[in-house]
Residue frames relative to the residue before (quaternion, step in Angstrom):
aa qw qx qy qz dx dy dz
X 1.0000 0.0000 0.0000 0.0000 0.00 0.00 0.00
X 0.2063 -0.8022 0.5504 0.1046 3.61 -0.66 1.10
X 0.7438 -0.4485 0.2705 0.4153 3.57 -1.32 0.16
X 0.6157 0.5276 -0.3775 0.4472 3.66 0.95 -0.62
X 0.6378 0.5140 -0.3309 0.4685 3.59 1.05 -0.71
X 0.6225 0.5355 -0.3347 0.4624 3.58 1.03 -0.78
X 0.6676 0.4984 -0.2964 0.4671 3.57 0.94 -0.91
X 0.6261 0.5392 -0.3262 0.4592 3.57 1.02 -0.83
X 0.6978 0.4735 -0.2770 0.4606 3.58 0.86 -0.96
X 0.6227 0.5343 -0.3471 0.4542 3.59 1.03 -0.69
X 0.6761 0.4800 -0.2885 0.4788 3.58 0.89 -0.94
X 0.6513 0.5055 -0.3155 0.4698 3.57 0.97 -0.86
X 0.6335 0.5324 -0.3309 0.4536 3.58 1.05 -0.71
X 0.6452 0.5073 -0.3239 0.4705 3.58 0.97 -0.81
X 0.6684 0.4844 -0.2946 0.4815 3.58 0.92 -0.91
X 0.6716 0.4986 -0.2944 0.4622 3.57 0.94 -0.90
X 0.6504 0.5121 -0.3168 0.4630 3.57 0.98 -0.80
X 0.6529 0.5146 -0.3090 0.4619 3.56 0.98 -0.85
X 0.7336 0.4136 -0.2425 0.4816 3.57 0.75 -1.03
X 0.6204 0.5550 -0.3445 0.4340 3.58 1.09 -0.65
X 0.7045 0.4434 -0.2684 0.4847 3.57 0.95 -0.82
X 0.6157 0.5165 -0.3515 0.4801 3.59 1.25 -0.24
X 0.8408 -0.0733 0.0997 0.5269 3.60 0.71 -0.99
X 0.6103 -0.6068 0.3505 0.3694 3.60 1.13 0.48
X 0.4659 0.7055 -0.4178 0.3326 3.57 1.11 0.64
X 0.2811 0.8218 -0.4764 0.1367 3.59 1.23 0.16
X 0.7033 0.4992 -0.2906 0.4143 3.60 0.77 -1.00
X 0.5645 0.5912 -0.3975 0.4169 3.58 1.15 -0.44
X 0.7114 0.3978 -0.2475 0.5238 3.59 1.17 -0.54
X 0.7429 0.4528 -0.2473 0.4265 3.60 0.82 -0.97
X 0.6514 0.5326 -0.3337 0.4251 3.61 0.91 -0.80
X 0.6649 0.4763 -0.3322 0.4698 3.67 0.82 -0.79
X 0.6168 0.5478 -0.3586 0.4369 3.63 1.03 -0.69
X 0.6440 0.5074 -0.3254 0.4712 3.60 1.01 -0.73
X 0.6232 0.5151 -0.3417 0.4791 3.59 1.07 -0.68
X 0.6609 0.5026 -0.3057 0.4660 3.59 0.96 -0.84
X 0.6531 0.5034 -0.3107 0.4727 3.58 1.15 -0.58
X 0.6434 -0.5888 0.2954 0.3901 3.58 1.27 0.08
X 0.4952 0.6556 -0.4445 0.3570 3.60 1.21 0.12
X 0.4704 -0.6479 0.5084 0.3169 3.62 -1.04 0.69
X 0.7270 -0.4991 0.2464 0.4020 3.61 -1.14 0.57
X 0.7077 0.4475 -0.2960 0.4596 3.62 0.74 -0.95
X 0.6506 0.5013 -0.3176 0.4739 3.60 0.95 -0.85
X 0.6325 0.5245 -0.3298 0.4650 3.58 1.04 -0.75
X 0.6685 0.5127 -0.3099 0.4406 3.57 0.94 -0.85
X 0.7011 0.4478 -0.2875 0.4747 3.61 0.84 -0.89
X 0.6234 0.5226 -0.3387 0.4729 3.59 1.08 -0.68
X 0.6155 0.5479 -0.3248 0.4641 3.54 1.09 -0.77
X 0.6644 0.5123 -0.3057 0.4502 3.58 0.88 -0.93
X 0.6593 0.4951 -0.3108 0.4730 3.59 0.92 -0.87
X 0.6539 0.5168 -0.3163 0.4530 3.60 0.94 -0.83
X 0.6815 0.5162 -0.2921 0.4288 3.57 1.00 -0.80
X 0.4066 0.6651 -0.4957 0.3827 3.58 1.24 0.12
X 0.6599 0.5028 -0.3032 0.4689 3.57 1.03 -0.80
X 0.5765 0.5601 -0.3716 0.4645 3.57 1.18 -0.52
X 0.6496 0.5158 -0.3147 0.4616 3.57 0.99 -0.82
X 0.6427 0.5295 -0.3224 0.4501 3.57 0.96 -0.85
X 0.7086 0.4685 -0.2685 0.4542 3.57 0.78 -1.02
X 0.6826 0.4972 -0.3006 0.4432 3.58 0.91 -0.87
X 0.6447 0.5013 -0.3299 0.4735 3.59 1.03 -0.69
X 0.6293 0.5256 -0.3345 0.4646 3.59 1.00 -0.78
X 0.7031 0.4623 -0.2685 0.4689 3.57 0.97 -0.81
X 0.6999 0.4780 -0.2594 0.4630 3.59 1.22 -0.44
X 0.3325 0.7992 -0.4697 0.1735 3.61 1.22 0.03
X 0.6495 0.5128 -0.3627 0.4285 3.68 0.84 -0.70
X 0.7096 0.4588 -0.2605 0.4671 3.59 1.01 -0.81
X 0.6071 0.5764 -0.3555 0.4157 3.60 1.21 -0.28
X 0.4795 0.6699 -0.4424 0.3543 3.58 1.23 -0.23
X 0.7939 0.2652 -0.2250 0.4989 3.57 -0.81 1.04
X 0.6689 0.4967 -0.3014 0.4637 3.58 1.25 -0.13
X 0.3948 0.7715 -0.4453 0.2248 3.59 1.27 -0.09
X 0.6704 0.5092 -0.3096 0.4420 3.60 0.87 -0.90
X 0.6625 0.4970 -0.2997 0.4736 3.57 0.92 -0.91
X 0.6677 0.5079 -0.3085 0.4484 3.59 0.92 -0.86
X 0.6376 0.5284 -0.3344 0.4499 3.58 0.96 -0.79
X 0.6787 0.4868 -0.2952 0.4640 3.58 1.05 -0.69
X 0.7500 0.4134 -0.2233 0.4655 3.59 1.03 -0.72
X 0.5142 0.6765 -0.4097 0.3318 3.63 1.18 -0.45
X 0.6351 0.5236 -0.3713 0.4297 3.69 0.84 -0.69
X 0.6462 0.5043 -0.3223 0.4736 3.59 0.98 -0.79
X 0.6351 0.5285 -0.3283 0.4578 3.59 1.02 -0.78
X 0.6680 0.4955 -0.3018 0.4659 3.59 0.91 -0.89
X 0.6501 0.5086 -0.3170 0.4671 3.58 0.95 -0.87
X 0.6532 0.5189 -0.3152 0.4524 3.58 0.95 -0.84
X 0.6472 0.5225 -0.3239 0.4509 3.58 0.97 -0.81
X 0.6582 0.4934 -0.3058 0.4793 3.58 0.97 -0.85
X 0.6538 0.5167 -0.3173 0.4525 3.59 0.92 -0.89
X 0.6595 0.5063 -0.3109 0.4605 3.59 0.97 -0.82
X 0.6391 0.5236 -0.3229 0.4617 3.57 1.03 -0.79
X 0.6687 0.4881 -0.3008 0.4734 3.59 0.93 -0.88
X 0.6116 0.5417 -0.3440 0.4628 3.59 1.08 -0.67
X 0.6505 0.5139 -0.3164 0.4612 3.57 0.95 -0.85
X 0.6876 0.4949 -0.2873 0.4470 3.57 0.90 -0.93
X 0.6948 0.4467 -0.2769 0.4909 3.59 1.19 -0.41
X 0.5801 0.5681 -0.3684 0.4527 3.58 1.32 0.06
X 0.4650 -0.6797 0.4775 0.3063 3.66 -0.73 0.93
X 0.5931 -0.6090 0.3955 0.3478 3.57 -1.00 0.84
X 0.6434 0.5330 -0.3377 0.4335 3.58 0.98 -0.81
X 0.6638 0.4993 -0.3026 0.4674 3.55 0.98 -0.83
X 0.6440 0.5227 -0.3292 0.4513 3.56 1.00 -0.78
X 0.6272 0.5481 -0.3433 0.4341 3.59 0.98 -0.80
X 0.6924 0.4453 -0.2754 0.4965 3.59 1.07 -0.68
X 0.6462 0.5294 -0.3206 0.4466 3.57 1.17 -0.49
X 0.5515 0.6575 -0.3821 0.3427 3.59 1.12 -0.68
X 0.6753 0.4846 -0.3398 0.4400 3.68 0.73 -0.85
X 0.6334 0.5291 -0.3359 0.4538 3.59 1.04 -0.74
X 0.6698 0.4932 -0.2947 0.4704 3.57 0.90 -0.94
X 0.6882 0.4855 -0.2868 0.4565 3.56 0.86 -0.95
X 0.6533 0.5093 -0.3155 0.4630 3.58 0.98 -0.81
X 0.6519 0.5053 -0.3117 0.4717 3.57 0.97 -0.82
X 0.6404 0.5233 -0.3204 0.4619 3.56 1.02 -0.80
X 0.6535 0.5170 -0.3158 0.4538 3.56 0.97 -0.86
X 0.6264 0.5256 -0.3391 0.4651 3.60 1.03 -0.76
X 0.6352 0.5243 -0.3272 0.4632 3.58 0.99 -0.85
X 0.6254 0.5460 -0.3346 0.4458 3.58 1.00 -0.81
X 0.7185 0.4695 -0.2508 0.4477 3.58 0.96 -0.88
X 0.5113 0.6419 -0.4349 0.3707 3.59 1.19 -0.26
X 0.5057 -0.6586 0.4528 0.3247 3.62 -0.93 0.79
X 0.3177 -0.7342 0.5729 0.1785 3.54 -1.17 0.68
X 0.4360 -0.6789 0.5129 0.2929 3.57 -0.97 0.73
X 0.5422 -0.6079 0.4624 0.3503 3.57 -1.16 0.55
X 0.2603 -0.7739 0.5665 0.1113 3.56 -1.18 0.68
X 0.4846 -0.6719 0.4646 0.3127 3.63 -0.86 0.85
X 0.4189 -0.7370 0.4856 0.2135 3.54 -1.04 0.84
X 0.5675 0.5494 -0.4385 0.4288 3.58 0.66 1.07
X 0.1677 -0.8383 0.5110 0.0893 3.59 0.24 1.24
X 0.1226 -0.7602 0.6345 0.0673 3.55 -0.87 0.98
X 0.6096 -0.4940 0.4322 0.4445 3.55 -1.24 0.16
X 0.4934 -0.6690 0.4625 0.3083 3.55 -0.93 0.88
X 0.4699 -0.6699 0.4897 0.3011 3.60 -0.99 0.78
X 0.6783 -0.4626 0.3695 0.4351 3.53 -1.30 0.20
X 0.4897 -0.6776 0.4639 0.2931 3.55 -0.89 0.96
X 0.3136 -0.7550 0.5488 0.1746 3.58 -0.76 1.03
X 0.7185 -0.4493 0.3090 0.4317 3.55 -1.32 0.17
X 0.6766 0.4916 -0.3036 0.4565 3.60 0.89 -0.90
X 0.6518 0.5007 -0.3242 0.4683 3.59 0.95 -0.83
X 0.6529 0.5133 -0.3169 0.4580 3.59 0.94 -0.85
X 0.6538 0.5074 -0.3132 0.4658 3.59 0.98 -0.85
X 0.6513 0.5089 -0.3180 0.4646 3.59 0.99 -0.82
X 0.6470 0.5067 -0.3186 0.4724 3.60 0.97 -0.82
X 0.6230 0.5359 -0.3346 0.4612 3.59 1.01 -0.80
X 0.6692 0.5004 -0.3027 0.4583 3.59 0.89 -0.93
X 0.6534 0.5043 -0.3171 0.4671 3.59 0.95 -0.83
X 0.6700 0.4950 -0.3027 0.4630 3.59 0.98 -0.79
X 0.5798 0.5395 -0.3770 0.4803 3.61 1.14 -0.54
X 0.6532 0.4972 -0.3009 0.4853 3.55 0.96 -0.90
X 0.6393 0.5347 -0.3229 0.4484 3.58 1.01 -0.82
X 0.6783 0.4737 -0.2930 0.4793 3.59 0.98 -0.79
X 0.6692 0.5090 -0.2962 0.4531 3.58 1.13 -0.64
X 0.8120 -0.0235 0.0539 0.5807 3.58 0.85 -0.98
X 0.2221 -0.8775 0.4016 0.1395 3.56 0.86 -0.95
X 0.5096 0.6528 -0.4479 0.3369 3.62 1.11 -0.36
X 0.8500 0.0292 -0.0898 0.5182 3.58 -0.71 1.19
X 0.3016 0.7323 -0.5453 0.2747 3.61 1.14 0.48
X 0.6304 0.5470 -0.3316 0.4399 3.57 1.06 -0.70
X 0.6107 0.5414 -0.3498 0.4600 3.57 1.08 -0.66
X 0.6481 0.5126 -0.3118 0.4691 3.57 0.97 -0.87
X 0.6859 0.4797 -0.2885 0.4650 3.57 0.90 -0.92
X 0.6337 0.5333 -0.3331 0.4506 3.58 0.98 -0.80
X 0.6462 0.5091 -0.3167 0.4722 3.57 0.96 -0.85
X 0.6426 0.5239 -0.3230 0.4563 3.59 0.99 -0.81
X 0.6899 0.4851 -0.2909 0.4518 3.59 0.85 -0.94
X 0.6439 0.5056 -0.3236 0.4743 3.57 1.06 -0.67
X 0.6668 0.5049 -0.2947 0.4621 3.58 1.14 -0.61
X 0.7700 0.3894 -0.1903 0.4683 3.58 0.95 -0.89
X 0.7612 0.2997 -0.1893 0.5430 3.61 1.22 -0.18
X 0.4932 -0.6426 0.4934 0.3169 3.56 -1.33 -0.03
X 0.2764 0.8057 -0.4812 0.2072 3.55 1.17 0.64
X 0.4441 -0.5689 0.5920 0.3588 3.49 -1.35 0.25
X 0.6908 -0.4528 0.3467 0.4445 3.56 -1.26 0.21
X 0.6659 0.5175 -0.3098 0.4391 3.58 0.91 -0.90
X 0.6852 0.4747 -0.2925 0.4686 3.60 0.96 -0.81
X 0.6378 0.4996 -0.3270 0.4864 3.59 1.01 -0.75
X 0.6381 0.5323 -0.3226 0.4532 3.56 1.02 -0.80
X 0.6351 0.5264 -0.3312 0.4582 3.60 1.02 -0.78
X 0.6540 0.4981 -0.3117 0.4765 3.59 0.95 -0.83
X 0.6219 0.5410 -0.3240 0.4644 3.55 1.04 -0.81
X 0.6482 0.5352 -0.3262 0.4324 3.59 0.93 -0.86
X 0.6644 0.4908 -0.3070 0.4728 3.59 0.98 -0.81
X 0.6825 0.5003 -0.3024 0.4386 3.59 0.78 -1.02
X 0.7072 0.4373 -0.2742 0.4832 3.59 0.82 -0.92
X 0.5921 0.5635 -0.3680 0.4432 3.58 1.11 -0.58
X 0.6539 0.4991 -0.3047 0.4801 3.57 1.00 -0.82
X 0.6691 0.4981 -0.3032 0.4608 3.60 0.86 -0.95
X 0.6727 0.4991 -0.2957 0.4593 3.57 0.92 -0.90
X 0.6525 0.5111 -0.3146 0.4627 3.59 0.99 -0.82
X 0.6366 0.5226 -0.3281 0.4625 3.59 1.01 -0.78
X 0.6598 0.4891 -0.3044 0.4825 3.58 0.97 -0.85
X 0.6384 0.5470 -0.3270 0.4316 3.58 1.00 -0.82
X 0.6064 0.5455 -0.3580 0.4545 3.60 1.05 -0.69
X 0.6493 0.5051 -0.3158 0.4728 3.59 0.96 -0.86
X 0.6828 0.4907 -0.2926 0.4555 3.57 0.85 -0.95
X 0.6324 0.5439 -0.3389 0.4351 3.60 0.98 -0.80
X 0.7210 0.4387 -0.2469 0.4762 3.58 1.07 -0.68
X 0.8526 0.1956 -0.0322 0.4834 3.58 0.96 -0.78
X 0.7039 0.4453 -0.2656 0.4854 3.63 1.18 0.14
X 0.5797 -0.6170 0.4141 0.3343 3.60 -1.24 0.43
X 0.0071 0.8180 -0.5727 0.0528 3.58 0.46 1.23
X 0.2830 -0.7376 0.5909 0.1633 3.59 -0.92 0.94
X 0.2340 -0.8457 0.4638 0.1222 3.56 0.15 1.32
X 0.6056 0.5518 -0.3660 0.4413 3.61 1.09 -0.57
X 0.6571 0.4836 -0.3095 0.4884 3.59 1.13 -0.57
X 0.5788 0.5990 -0.3751 0.4069 3.59 1.13 -0.59
X 0.6239 0.5884 -0.3515 0.3756 3.60 0.96 -0.85
X 0.7528 0.3545 -0.2543 0.4929 3.68 0.58 -0.97
X 0.6528 0.5169 -0.3329 0.4426 3.59 0.97 -0.77
X 0.6671 0.4983 -0.2997 0.4656 3.58 0.96 -0.85
X 0.6356 0.5256 -0.3297 0.4594 3.58 1.02 -0.79
X 0.6593 0.4976 -0.3077 0.4723 3.57 0.97 -0.81
X 0.6319 0.5334 -0.3293 0.4558 3.58 1.01 -0.80
X 0.6463 0.5263 -0.3222 0.4489 3.57 0.95 -0.84
X 0.6718 0.4932 -0.2963 0.4666 3.57 0.93 -0.88
X 0.7152 0.4682 -0.2673 0.4448 3.57 0.77 -1.02
X 0.6867 0.5023 -0.2972 0.4334 3.57 0.92 -0.89
X 0.5877 0.5732 -0.3739 0.4316 3.59 1.14 -0.49
X 0.7048 0.4597 -0.2571 0.4753 3.57 1.13 -0.66
X 0.5390 0.6869 -0.3856 0.2983 3.59 1.12 -0.64
X 0.6882 0.4753 -0.3129 0.4499 3.64 0.74 -0.90
X 0.5910 0.5522 -0.3688 0.4581 3.60 1.14 -0.55
X 0.6370 0.5203 -0.3206 0.4698 3.56 1.02 -0.82
X 0.6379 0.5369 -0.3308 0.4421 3.60 0.95 -0.86
X 0.6514 0.5302 -0.3236 0.4357 3.59 1.01 -0.74
X 0.8250 0.3107 -0.0995 0.4614 3.57 0.96 -0.86
X 0.8105 0.1981 -0.0966 0.5428 3.64 1.10 -0.37
X 0.4981 -0.6399 0.4864 0.3253 3.62 -1.09 0.63
X 0.3377 -0.7629 0.5216 0.1784 3.57 -1.00 0.84
X 0.3560 0.7883 -0.4532 0.2156 3.60 1.29 0.03
X 0.6996 0.4602 -0.3050 0.4537 3.64 0.66 -0.95
X 0.6468 0.5079 -0.3236 0.4680 3.59 0.98 -0.80
X 0.6340 0.5364 -0.3289 0.4497 3.59 1.01 -0.81
X 0.6523 0.5139 -0.3134 0.4606 3.57 0.99 -0.84
X 0.6524 0.5195 -0.3167 0.4518 3.60 0.91 -0.89
X 0.6989 0.4542 -0.2817 0.4753 3.58 0.86 -0.92
X 0.6102 0.5503 -0.3503 0.4496 3.60 1.06 -0.66
X 0.6681 0.4839 -0.2945 0.4824 3.56 0.96 -0.86
X 0.6362 0.5136 -0.3260 0.4746 3.58 1.03 -0.77
X 0.6381 0.5302 -0.3216 0.4564 3.57 1.05 -0.78
X 0.6413 0.5139 -0.3210 0.4707 3.58 1.01 -0.78
X 0.6487 0.5150 -0.3181 0.4612 3.57 0.96 -0.87
X 0.6632 0.4960 -0.3042 0.4708 3.58 0.96 -0.85
X 0.6263 0.5408 -0.3398 0.4470 3.58 1.00 -0.79
X 0.6388 0.5152 -0.3218 0.4722 3.57 1.01 -0.81
X 0.6614 0.5098 -0.3071 0.4565 3.58 0.92 -0.92
X 0.6846 0.4689 -0.2908 0.4763 3.60 0.87 -0.90
X 0.6202 0.5459 -0.3387 0.4502 3.57 1.11 -0.67
X 0.6314 0.5200 -0.3217 0.4770 3.57 1.04 -0.79
X 0.6722 0.4981 -0.2941 0.4621 3.58 0.96 -0.89
X 0.7120 0.4765 -0.2613 0.4446 3.58 0.96 -0.89
X 0.7975 0.3069 -0.1358 0.5013 3.55 0.97 -0.87
X 0.5379 0.6621 -0.3884 0.3484 3.57 1.27 -0.23
């Protein structure tokens, strides 16, 4: 890995950390950067997951004001998030590399479409989140399995779910999302660190960038709408999905 690759990964990490802590879009920026740096798809995916542990750390630190009152709900849902992350990681490790390379464009394209879907407005009076019901817990588990397996826009799916099932403001739902996905991602990263081809030299600049960017993301959520940024990244994700699809199926 040469210095231009290091610079690319650092910048991608900052962008990924910022967008990831705003709406769960980190992998749309960080995963393509790892591919551009020369990593094969599976190695890029597991390296991305390990790097995004730092995204979870920064985003949770930046979300502390909005996490007040959510402790009980988080304690009940964290085990499902951790189990989902481990299950997704094991699923990835049992998938042949050739099949995963063809699956990536589908996952990325679907994630980009989800990003572009309009979001309903949310009332500005955060209440404590109610006890997680069976359906909400099952949906969170499924999203965390996906997050451990690939993860692009998993945060968007989770954010939409939390806004639908609770009375949170965007900032409060986003804070809960940051914790849940941080746990799922960390659980998957432990599996990958022990049993997958993690490119540790790439983790250093990408993780550092994620930590910096994710620390700022919750501040942006408090003060500025993320709609235009979401649209830009969604369109970029669609373009990348088309390019990867041509490469995989051409």
